C-alpha positions, 0 to 999 in steps of 0.5 A: 506549468504549475497548476493546482492538481484537481482531485479525481480519487476521492478519500471516500472511494480510497476506503471503500476499495481497500474495505472490499479488498481487505474483506477479500484479503480474509477469505484468501488468508482462510483458503491458503490455511486450509489448503496448506494444511490439507491433504492437497498441501503438496499441490500448494507447495508445487503451484506456487514454489516449483512451477517455473514461469518467464523467458530467456533473452540472450543473458537475460534469464527471467525464469522463476517460480509463482511465488517469486514473480508474485513476489518481486513482480505483482508486489512491485506494482503494488508498491508502485500504487504505494509510491502514487499515494505517499507522492498524491498525499504529499503534494494535496493530501493528509501529509501535505502540511505540517499541521495535517502531516504531524499527527499521522507521521509521528504516530507513524513513527511512534508505531514502528520504533516501539514494535521493533524495540519490543522484537528485539527485546525478546530476541536479542539473545539469539543473533538468528532470531533479531534479523526479524526486527522490522517485521512487526513495524508493518500495518496492513491498511486493506485489513484495518480499513476492511474491519473499520467498515464493518462498524459502518457509522460507529466511527467518523471518516476522519478516523478512517483518515487518519488511519489511512494517513498513518498507514501510508506514512507507515508503508514509506517507513517499510520501504526506506527499511527494506532497502536500507536494511534487507538487502544482503549485496549491492551490484551498484553498476545496476543501481547506477544502471537503474538511477540513469533511467530515473533520471530520464523519467525525472527529465521526461516530467520536466519536459512535460511528458505525459504519457503513461505507456512511455513511464510504463515502458522506461520503468520496466525495461531500465528501472525494473530490470535492474534492481531485480539484478542489483541485489536491492529488492525490486519493489523499491523500483515500483516506489521510485518510478511511481514518484516520476509521474507527472502530478500536474494538470495541463490546465488548471481548474478555472480554465477548465470550468470556463472552457467546459461550460462553454462547450456545454452551452454550445452543445445545448443551444445546437438543436438537433433533428427531433426525429433523429436519435443521432447527434449533429456533426457539431455535437459530436465535434464538441464531445471530442473537444469535451474528452480532449479537455478532460484530459487535459484537467486529469494528472497522470498520477491520479489517473494511475492510482485511479486505475491501478488501485482496484487491481491491486485491492481485488487481484494483487493483494488477494492472490499474495495472501492465497500465495504466501498465507499458507503456513504449513503447520508440522509440529505442535502449533503452540510450540511455535507459538511460544518461540521468540520469533513469534512472541517477538512479533505478536508483542510487537503487533499487538502491545507495540503498535498500540504504545507507540501509536498512542503515546507519540500521538499523545505527546504531539498534542500535548506538545500543540504540534498537532491536534486531533481530527475533528469529531475523532476521541482518544479512545478511538485513536486507541482503538484504531491503534490496536487496527495498525497492528494487524501488520499481515501483507507487509510482515509476511513480506517482510519476513520472507525477506528477514530470514533465510530459514524455512523454518524461521519463516513459518514460525514468523509467519503464525506469529504475524497471523495470530497477533493480526487476529488478536490486534483485530478482535481487541480494535474492533471490540475497543471501537464497538464499546467506546463508539455510538452508532450513528443513524 
């Protein structure tokens, strides 16, 4: 039954959660940097990298460090939510039509290609450094929207929606980069095993199975564990599982409103005992019927996204920042900042993101393939392009995949943090200077 899905997860709510989550992310980043460069550095390293947790069941060994579980486990759930967001946007959001999607998608493509190119140009002479080309391609939407929230009414809602859609398209690009370019060795038997269970989930979707517990069990035991052993990063499993989650309602919007109105009319006309605070039996049954009816009007996709988005914004990403942003500075930080890896990342995120998003957006509008969002000026697009240079979460995640050498990872993280701060400052100043406060 192909019904129009009801919108239960408002874009304003999404933006607000990302904004507050971004502020928490900033606090956790600062805490991680202080902890990692204090006299308690050993405790930081031991907690995240040496402390082992997990279980062994026959030949299945699932014991690993907390850092590993965060990056392969919690981040897989984060990518699952990204997958839900991508599917929602494609089916009924800002990426649902060519007219809506052309500007943010083209901006995202430009914001990935130009940064990667600039990084490659600055590191092309050393094959040990070039593998980090994917690091400056990513945008951290939580940080970016967190800063936009601080500008209040100075920036229109449509600019926030544009940046959100751009970042979601950007996330899809990052997922493809991780899957295609940052996978060293592949166990095709495990991938076939994962593929079989993905087919099971897809068939269950088509057959009308709506129990989220079913998708969680099959997804975890069949798909995610297979990806753990396949060589392809487990976060990709999160996105693929998300794409199998049902996005259809069991009842269309018109029928839902009619039946709900009928139930409410009956409820209102039922006269309870004036002296009692209890409901009548009929009213209790009507409330139960309304709850069942409302469940039919929910899509499992939107219900899951609504439930999990606060978990990722307020728990998973802050924990990721605390465990990954603790860059221990052993040498001179200025030497690390002028290292080719760091310079490539800074150039890619600060300059590359701005140029890529701005130029590709201008081109699409000039060719009349896309139009500027209502109430948004080009100066505001430029400011958002700078804010998109805040790579942080995704960039740090990719840096751990790109390099094996720990010193390269540390240098990359210094570059990411410097570039993200610089992009944030430029973007905020730009938007504050070019946008008027609206009361």
